[in-house]
C-alpha positions in Angstrom: -29.5 4.1 -6.5 -30.3 2.8 -3.0 -30.6 -1.0 -2.9 -32.1 -3.3 -0.4 -31.4 -6.9 0.4 -33.6 -9.2 -1.6 -34.1 -12.9 -1.5 -32.1 -15.2 0.7 -29.1 -13.8 2.4 -25.8 -15.3 1.2 -24.5 -18.0 3.5 -21.0 -17.7 4.8 -18.4 -18.5 2.2 -21.1 -19.3 -0.4 -20.3 -16.3 -2.6 -21.3 -18.2 -5.7 -24.9 -18.3 -4.5 -25.2 -14.6 -5.4 -24.3 -15.5 -9.0 -20.7 -14.4 -8.7 -17.8 -16.8 -9.0 -14.6 -16.1 -7.2 -12.4 -13.8 -9.4 -9.0 -14.9 -10.4 -8.5 -11.4 -11.8 -9.6 -7.8 -11.0 -10.8 -6.6 -14.4 -13.6 -4.2 -15.4 -16.1 -7.1 -15.7 -15.2 -8.4 -12.3 -15.7 -5.0 -10.8 -19.2 -4.8 -12.2 -20.1 -8.2 -10.9 -18.7 -7.4 -7.4 -20.8 -4.2 -7.2 -23.9 -6.1 -8.2 -23.3 -8.5 -5.4 -22.6 -5.7 -2.9 -25.9 -4.1 -3.8 -28.0 -7.3 -3.5 -26.4 -9.4 -0.7 -26.1 -9.0 3.0 -22.4 -9.6 3.8 -20.9 -11.1 6.9 -18.1 -8.5 6.7 -17.7 -5.2 4.8 -14.2 -3.8 4.9 -13.9 -0.1 4.2 -10.4 0.9 3.0 -8.3 -0.8 0.3 -4.9 -0.4 1.8 -2.6 -3.0 3.2 -4.6 -3.5 6.4 -8.0 -3.5 4.6 -6.7 -6.1 2.1 -5.3 -8.2 5.0 -8.6 -8.1 6.8 -10.6 -9.0 3.7 -8.3 -12.0 3.0 -8.5 -13.1 6.6 -12.3 -12.9 6.7 -13.0 -14.7 3.4 -10.6 -17.5 4.2 -12.5 -18.2 7.4 -15.6 -18.9 5.2 -17.3 -15.6 5.6 -19.0 -13.6 2.8 -16.9 -10.4 2.4 -16.9 -7.2 0.5 -14.0 -4.6 0.3 -14.3 -1.1 -1.1 -11.8 1.7 -1.6 -12.5 5.3 -2.5 -9.4 5.6 -4.8 -7.1 2.9 -6.1 -5.9 -0.1 -4.2 -3.1 1.0 -1.9 -3.2 4.6 -3.2 -2.7 6.1 0.3 -0.1 5.3 2.9 0.3 1.7 1.7 2.1 2.6 -1.6 4.2 5.4 -0.2 6.2 3.7 2.5 9.9 3.1 2.8 9.2 -0.2 1.0 10.7 -2.2 3.8 9.5 -5.3 5.6 11.4 -5.0 8.8 11.3 -5.4 12.5 12.1 -1.8 13.2 15.5 -1.9 14.7 15.1 1.6 16.2 12.2 0.3 18.4 14.7 -1.8 20.3 16.1 1.4 21.7 12.5 2.3 22.8 12.4 -1.1 24.6 9.4 -2.1 22.4 10.5 -5.7 22.2 7.0 -7.1 21.6 6.5 -5.0 18.4 10.0 -5.9 17.1 9.5 -9.6 17.7 6.1 -9.6 16.1 7.3 -7.7 13.1 10.3 -10.0 12.6 8.2 -13.1 12.7 5.9 -11.6 10.1 9.0 -10.7 8.0 10.0 -14.3 7.9 6.5 -15.4 6.9 6.4 -12.9 4.0 9.9 -13.8 2.8 9.5 -17.5 2.8 5.8 -18.4 2.6 3.3 -15.7 1.8 5.1 -13.7 -0.9 8.6 -14.7 -1.8 8.2 -13.3 -5.3 7.5 -9.8 -3.9 9.5 -9.7 -0.6 13.3 -9.9 -0.9 16.2 -9.8 1.6 18.2 -6.6 1.6 21.5 -5.9 3.3 22.2 -2.8 5.3 25.3 -1.2 6.6 25.3 0.5 10.0 28.4 2.8 10.2 29.9 3.3 13.6 31.4 6.6 14.8 32.8 5.5 18.1 35.3 2.6 18.5 34.2 0.7 21.7 31.0 1.7 23.4 29.0 2.1 20.2 30.0 -1.2 18.8 29.1 -2.9 22.1 25.8 -1.0 22.4 24.6 -1.5 18.7 26.0 -5.1 18.7 23.7 -6.0 21.6 20.7 -4.6 19.7 21.7 -6.5 16.5 22.1 -9.7 18.5 18.6 -9.3 19.9 17.3 -8.6 16.4 18.7 -11.9 15.3 17.3 -13.8 18.3 13.8 -12.3 17.9 13.8 -13.3 14.2 14.1 -17.0 15.2 11.4 -16.8 17.9 8.5 -17.7 15.5 9.6 -21.3 15.3 11.0 -21.1 11.7 14.2 -19.8 10.2 14.3 -16.0 9.7 15.0 -16.2 6.0 18.0 -13.8 6.2 21.6 -14.0 7.4 22.7 -12.8 10.9 24.4 -9.5 11.5 28.2 -9.2 11.1 30.8 -6.8 12.6 33.0 -5.0 10.0 36.3 -3.2 10.4 36.8 0.3 8.9 38.6 -1.3 5.9 35.7 -3.7 5.3 33.2 -0.9 5.5 35.1 1.1 2.9 35.3 -2.0 0.7 31.6 -2.5 1.0 30.7 1.1 0.3 33.6 2.9 -1.4 31.6 6.2 -1.8 31.6 6.9 2.0 33.8 9.7 3.3 36.9 8.1 4.8 36.6 10.1 8.1 32.8 9.5 8.5 33.1 6.2 10.3 35.5 4.0 12.4 33.9 0.7 11.5 30.4 -0.8 11.0 28.0 -3.6 11.1 25.8 -5.3 8.5 22.4 -6.8 9.1 19.5 -7.9 6.9 15.9 -6.9 6.6 13.6 -7.2 3.6 12.1 -4.9 1.0 8.8 -5.0 -1.0 7.1 -3.1 -3.8 4.4 -2.0 -1.5 1.8 -1.0 -4.1 2.1 -4.2 -6.1 1.8 -6.1 -2.9 -1.5 -4.5 -2.0 -3.0 -5.1 -5.4 -1.9 -8.7 -5.2 -3.3 -9.0 -1.7 -6.8 -7.7 -2.7 -6.7 -9.9 -5.9 -5.9 -12.9 -3.7 -8.9 -12.1 -1.4 -11.1 -11.9 -4.5 -9.8 -15.3 -5.7 -11.2 -16.8 -2.5 -14.5 -15.1 -3.0 -14.3 -11.5 -1.7 -16.2 -8.9 -3.6 -13.7 -6.2 -4.3 -14.4 -2.8 -5.9 -12.2 0.3 -6.0 -13.3 3.9 -6.7 -16.3 3.3 -4.3 -16.5 6.0 -1.7 -18.4 5.4 1.6 -20.4 8.5 2.4 -22.2 7.4 5.5 -23.3 4.4 7.6 -26.7 2.8 8.0 -27.8 2.3 11.6 -30.7 0.4 13.2 -30.9 2.1 16.5 -27.3 2.3 17.6 -26.1 -0.6 15.5 -24.2 -0.2 12.2 -25.8 -2.5 9.6 -24.2 -1.2 6.4 -22.9 1.7 4.5 -24.0 4.2 1.8 -21.7 3.9 -1.2 -21.0 6.1 -4.2 -19.5 4.6 -7.3 -17.1 7.4 -8.5 -16.8 5.8 -11.9 -20.5 5.9 -12.7 -22.0 8.3 -10.2 -24.4 5.6 -8.9 -25.3 5.6 -5.2 -26.2 2.3 -3.5 -26.3 0.7 -0.1 -24.2 -2.2 1.2 -25.6 -4.3 4.0 -23.3 -6.2 6.4 -23.4 -7.9 9.8 -20.1 -6.3 10.7 -18.2 -3.3 9.1 -14.5 -3.0 9.5 -13.0 0.5 9.4 -9.5 0.1 8.0 -9.0 3.6 6.6 -5.6 4.5 8.1 -5.1 8.2 8.4 -8.8 8.7 7.5 -9.9 6.7 10.6 -11.1 9.8 12.5 -13.1 11.0 9.5 -14.8 7.7 9.1 -15.6 7.5 12.8 -17.2 10.9 12.6 -19.7 9.6 10.1 -21.0 7.2 12.7 -22.1 10.1 14.9 -20.2 8.8 18.0 -16.8 9.7 19.4 -14.0 7.4 18.7 -12.1 5.6 21.4 -8.7 6.8 20.1 -7.3 9.3 17.6 -5.0 8.8 14.7 -2.3 11.4 13.9 -0.7 11.7 10.5 3.0 12.0 10.2 4.6 12.8 6.8 7.4 10.8 5.5 9.3 11.9 2.4 11.6 9.8 0.2 14.0 10.7 -2.6 14.8 8.5 -5.6 18.3 8.8 -7.1 20.1 6.7 -9.8 22.1 3.8 -8.5 25.2 5.0 -10.2 25.4 8.3 -8.2 27.4 6.4 -5.5 28.9 3.0 -5.2 27.8 0.5 -2.7 26.9 -3.2 -2.5 24.4 -2.7 0.4 21.9 -0.2 1.8 22.7 1.9 4.8 21.0 3.2 7.9 22.0 6.5 9.5 21.0 8.0 12.8 19.6 11.6 12.7 18.7 13.9 15.5 15.0 13.0 15.1 14.9 9.4 13.8 16.9 7.3 11.3 17.6 7.7 7.6 17.6 4.7 5.2 19.5 4.4 2.0 17.8 1.5 0.2 18.8 -0.3 -3.0 15.8 -0.3 -5.4 16.6 -1.9 -8.7 18.6 0.7 -10.7 17.9 3.3 -8.1 18.4 4.3 -4.5 15.5 5.2 -2.1 16.6 7.7 0.5 14.4 8.7 3.4 12.6 9.5 5.5 11.3 12.6 7.3 9.0 12.5 10.2 6.8 15.6 10.7 3.2 16.4 11.6 0.8 16.8 8.7 -2.6 18.5 9.1 -3.5 19.2 5.4 -4.9 17.2 2.5 -4.5 13.5 3.4 -4.9 12.1 -0.1 -2.0 14.1 -1.6 0.6 14.8 1.0 3.2 17.1 -0.6 7.0 17.1 -0.2 8.6 20.6 0.2 12.0 22.0 -0.8 12.8 21.9 3.0 12.0 18.1 3.1 14.3 17.4 0.2 17.1 19.6 1.5 16.8 17.9 4.9 17.3 14.4 3.4 20.2 15.5 1.1 21.9 17.3 4.0 21.9 14.2 6.2 23.0 11.7 3.6 25.7 14.0 2.3 27.3 14.0 5.8 28.7 10.5 4.9 29.1 10.6 1.1 32.5 11.6 -0.4 30.7 13.1 -3.4 27.6 14.9 -2.2 24.2 14.5 -3.9 22.5 17.6 -5.3 18.9 18.4 -6.3 19.9 17.6 -9.9 20.5 14.0 -8.9 17.0 13.5 -7.7 14.9 11.5 -10.2 11.7 11.2 -8.1 10.2 12.3 -4.8 7.2 10.8 -3.0 5.5 11.6 0.3 3.3 9.4 2.5 1.5 9.6 5.8 1.9 7.2 8.7 -1.3 6.6 10.7 0.1 7.0 14.3 -1.9 6.5 17.5 -2.1 10.0 19.0 -2.0 11.1 22.6 1.2 9.4 23.8 3.8 11.9 22.7 4.0 15.4 21.2 6.7 14.1 18.7 5.4 12.0 15.9 8.7 10.0 15.9 7.8 8.7 19.3 4.2 7.9 18.8 3.2 4.2 18.9 3.5 2.0 15.9 1.5 -0.7 17.7 -2.1 -1.2 16.6 -5.4 -1.1 18.4 -8.7 -2.8 17.5 -12.1 -1.9 19.0 -15.8 -2.1 18.6 -16.4 1.6 18.6 -20.1 1.1 17.9 -22.2 -2.1 17.6 -21.5 -3.5 14.2 -18.4 -1.3 13.6 -14.9 -2.5 14.2 -12.0 -0.1 13.9 -8.4 -1.1 13.4 -5.8 1.7 13.6 -2.1 2.3 14.1 0.5 -0.4 13.4 3.1 -0.7 10.7 3.1 -2.1 7.1 5.0 -5.2 8.1 2.4 -6.4 10.6 -0.6 -5.9 8.4 -1.5 -9.6 8.5 -1.7 -9.5 12.3 -3.8 -6.3 12.2 -6.2 -7.9 9.7 -6.5 -11.0 11.9 -7.1 -9.0 15.1 -9.8 -6.9 13.3 -11.7 -10.0 12.1 -11.3 -11.7 15.5 -13.1 -8.7 17.0 -15.8 -8.8 14.3 -16.5 -12.5 14.5 -16.7 -12.3 18.3 -20.0 -10.5 17.8 -21.4 -13.0 15.3 -23.5 -16.0 15.9 -22.1 -19.5 15.4 -18.7 -21.0 15.6 -16.4 -19.3 13.0 -12.9 -20.8 12.2 -9.7 -19.2 13.4 -7.5 -17.2 11.0 -5.5 -19.2 8.5 -3.6 -16.4 6.7 -0.2 -17.5 8.1 -0.4 -20.4 5.7 -2.0 -18.7 2.6 0.4 -17.5 -0.1 -0.5 -14.6 -2.4 -1.4 -15.3 -6.0 1.9 -15.9 -7.8 3.8 -17.2 -4.8 3.1 -21.0 -5.2 5.8 -22.5 -7.4 7.8 -19.3 -7.6 11.2 -21.0 -6.7 10.7 -23.5 -9.5 9.7 -20.8 -11.9 12.8 -18.8 -11.0 15.1 -21.8 -11.5 13.8 -22.4 -15.0 13.8 -18.7 -16.0 16.5 -19.4 -18.7 14.3 -22.0 -20.4 11.3 -19.6 -20.1 13.3 -16.9 -21.8 14.3 -19.2 -24.6 10.8 -20.6 -25.2 9.1 -17.2 -25.1 11.8 -15.2 -27.0 11.9 -12.7 -24.2 15.3 -11.8 -22.8 16.2 -13.5 -19.5 16.6 -10.2 -17.7 13.1 -9.3 -18.7 11.8 -12.7 -17.4 13.5 -12.1 -14.1 11.9 -8.7 -13.9 8.4 -10.2 -14.5 9.0 -13.1 -12.1 9.9 -10.6 -9.3 6.7 -8.6 -10.0 4.2 -11.3 -10.8 5.6 -14.6 -9.6 4.2 -17.5 -11.4 1.5 -15.2 -12.9 4.2 -13.9 -15.2 3.0 -16.6 -17.6 -0.2 -14.5 -18.0 1.8 -11.4 -18.9 3.9 -13.5 -21.4 0.7 -14.8 -22.9 -0.2 -11.3 -23.8 3.1 -10.9 -25.5 2.6 -14.1 -27.4 -0.8 -12.9 -28.6 0.6 -9.4 -29.5 4.4 -9.3 -29.9 4.3 -5.5 -29.9 3.5 -5.6 -26.2 7.1 -6.7 -25.5 8.2 -3.2 -26.4 9.4 -1.1 -23.5 7.5 2.0 -22.5 9.1 5.3 -23.6 11.3 6.7 -21.0 10.8 3.7 -18.8 12.8 0.8 -20.2 12.2 -1.5 -17.2 8.5 -1.9 -18.1 6.8 -3.3 -21.2 3.5 -2.6 -22.8 2.0 -6.0 -21.7 2.3 -4.9 -18.0 0.0 -1.9 -18.7 -2.6 -4.1 -20.4 -2.3 -6.6 -17.6 -2.8 -3.9 -15.0 -6.1 -2.9 -16.5 -7.4 -6.4 -17.4 -6.2 -8.3 -14.3 -5.2 -5.9 -11.5 -8.0 -3.4 -11.1 -6.3 -0.4 -12.6 -9.0 2.1 -13.7 -7.0 5.2 -14.5 -3.6 6.1 -16.0 -2.3 7.2 -12.6 -3.0 3.8 -11.2 -0.6 2.2 -13.7 2.2 4.8 -13.8 2.2 5.4 -10.0 1.3 2.0 -8.5 1.2 -1.0 -10.8 4.5 0.2 -12.1 6.7 2.8 -10.3 7.4 4.9 -13.4 6.1 8.1 -11.7 9.1 8.0 -9.3 11.7 6.1 -11.3 11.7 7.9 -14.7 13.5 11.2 -15.1 10.4 12.7 -16.7 8.2 11.0 -14.1 6.2 9.2 -16.8 5.4 12.1 -19.2 6.8 10.1 -22.2 5.1 6.9 -21.2 1.7 8.4 -20.5 0.3 8.6 -24.1 1.4 5.0 -24.9 0.2 3.6 -21.6 -3.2 5.4 -21.9 -3.7 4.0 -25.4 -3.0 0.5 -24.1 -5.3 0.9 -21.1 -8.0 2.4 -23.3 -8.1 -0.7 -25.4 -9.0 -2.8 -22.3 -11.3 -0.3 -20.6 -13.1 1.0 -23.7 -11.9 4.6 -23.6 -12.6 6.7 -26.7 -10.1 9.3 -27.9 -11.4 12.0 -25.7 -11.2 9.8 -22.5 -7.7 8.8 -23.4 -6.6 12.4 -23.9 -8.2 13.4 -20.6 -6.3 10.6 -18.8 -3.0 11.9 -20.2 -3.9 15.5 -19.5 -4.8 14.7 -15.9 -1.6 12.8 -15.3 0.6 15.5 -16.8 -1.1 18.1 -14.5 -0.4 15.8 -11.6 3.3 15.6 -12.5 3.5 19.4 -12.9 1.8 20.1 -9.6 4.1 17.6 -7.8 7.2 19.2 -9.3 6.0 22.7 -8.4 5.0 21.7 -4.9 8.5 20.3 -4.3 9.9 23.8 -4.8 7.8 25.4 -2.1 9.3 26.3 1.3 6.6 25.0 3.6 3.7 22.5 3.9 0.9 25.0 3.4 2.4 26.3 0.1 3.2 22.8 -1.2 -0.3 21.6 -0.3 -1.9 24.5 -2.1 0.1 23.9 -5.3 -0.3 20.2 -5.3 -4.1 20.5 -5.0 -4.2 22.6 -8.2 -4.1 19.3 -10.2 -7.5 17.6 -10.9 -8.4 14.8 -8.5 -9.7 11.9 -10.5 -11.3 10.3 -7.4 -13.8 13.1 -7.5 -14.3 13.2 -11.2 -18.1 12.5 -11.2 -20.0 14.8 -8.9 -23.8 15.2 -8.6 -25.9 17.9 -6.9 -27.3 15.5 -4.3 -26.1 15.9 -0.8 -26.7 14.2 2.5 -28.9 16.3 4.7 -30.2 15.3 8.1 -31.8 11.9 8.1 -31.9 11.3 4.3 -30.7 12.3 0.9 -32.1 15.5 -0.5 -32.0 14.2 -4.1 -30.6 11.6 -6.4 -31.6 8.6 -4.2 -34.3 6.2 -5.4 -36.3 4.5 -2.7 -36.7 5.5 0.9 -34.8 4.8 4.0 -36.6 2.5 6.4 -38.2 4.2 9.4 -36.0 2.6 11.9 -32.8 3.4 10.1 -30.7 6.5 10.3 -28.4 8.0 7.5 -25.3 9.5 9.0 -22.3 11.1 7.3 -21.3 13.9 5.0 -20.8 13.8 1.3 -17.5 15.7 1.5 -15.8 13.1 3.8 -13.4 10.7 2.0 -12.8 7.8 4.4 -11.1 5.2 2.3 
């Protein structure tokens, strides 16, 4: 249903004037309330795209006192933002490209995330850099490591991680006994940080909502509303219900990552830059497959390969190849997996095989095109531009610098608004769960004793929810059966599934098993055993009947089967075709109405104003 703005337009920051109190959770009721506000209120800023950059832009805008909406076509962080290397890092390889500005900026952000914004989600991680040459390589890499350390201090605060160290060959072998003895002559260690990227995005959007942003996932933008040449809003489609409605906004921010070009095409004007998708594949293997007390970084002929500690697992990746196929479900191939195994096995005394691989995931980097034919050399710096009046585009960049990208996008948006609008404050705004985290960690033993939950489980919850772990523990207190681990995924308990649906915006089983938890890549069966139990728990929150619950399980199992089969294919085209055989829940509710010319051919109540133009295609999925 097409909606128009009625009554008084909401004042900046006065979200409650629309009858909607800032949400401290993202549950089904909060989603309904957010959509009602999006339909009835002209916003200052509408953010399209619920990944890390979109979430950062929404938080930046709402904490300046603006009225803000953010919509996402799938689940929060379901694209690139949940399929990264899960590192918060400066990008040590960019030093070799002399991109000192990018490295410095990223290292300053790393320190902020570690110490202020999300200490419960972002943790230091130690890496070993093996050396193959005795003199020149140690000198050359040592200079780079020293610069890395210096840049990390340049933000005016401690970096939050130790400095690099030089190691002898004996020290390297002691640190990582599973290396081949002839694979190195020495080494260095340095620190970066890691993050559960999907949890971070969900927490970021929830934090924005807690400040008054109106957040709704499974809302697909199918076109923009224009008055003359100016963008004044967007046509939205609620995938959950099939409803169509309009969202009005003074400024729209396009933060759709690898879908940037598709979104720009809906405006009817040429973009000022292009985004090129580069596929990165990662393997997950059990921690006991080789012995090491640190991660590792290896040089390859194309880029670098990371071996990253991840709880009871290792993450190993990544590849860097062009991808021109389906952007929502990039598929890993047998060749991708063999490439990673081949390179890591060059330094391991006992090689890994396909049988050691627990999980595989592939993601797409949104690289700025036109600077290089090789994706590994395309820019990771970001650009922001007003590509049409009322429409700001932010593209490129890297996960670590999301906050700066969000700030720059909102700076561009507010420059076109009337009145004096405050500067960004997100450098001082922690995510929900961050405040009081050190104290909560220090008293974890007492919390375990008082709750009757094992201390190791309390630590797990604190590192996923921060001080909000008390809300998860309250669910266990109300229903002790929720303390039971999920089948085939002992690291996670039932309360986390319930909490994901009631507080974190999870609307489908895949949202929980692939993003609120990482069962889909960590469990040997990729979540097949956990799926029925998790669906039943979610259904109790979301009101699913037996048929809906069974459909969720069936769809998830088909997803797992398609991913497994795609990973046996020899090339991208074959893998993409097989992966797309699984049903796509983002397009589960389809209607016969289509966008034709200047208006909708059917299914839309009300008429478009004479001076407005509907642009876009129904088949485009921008966010």
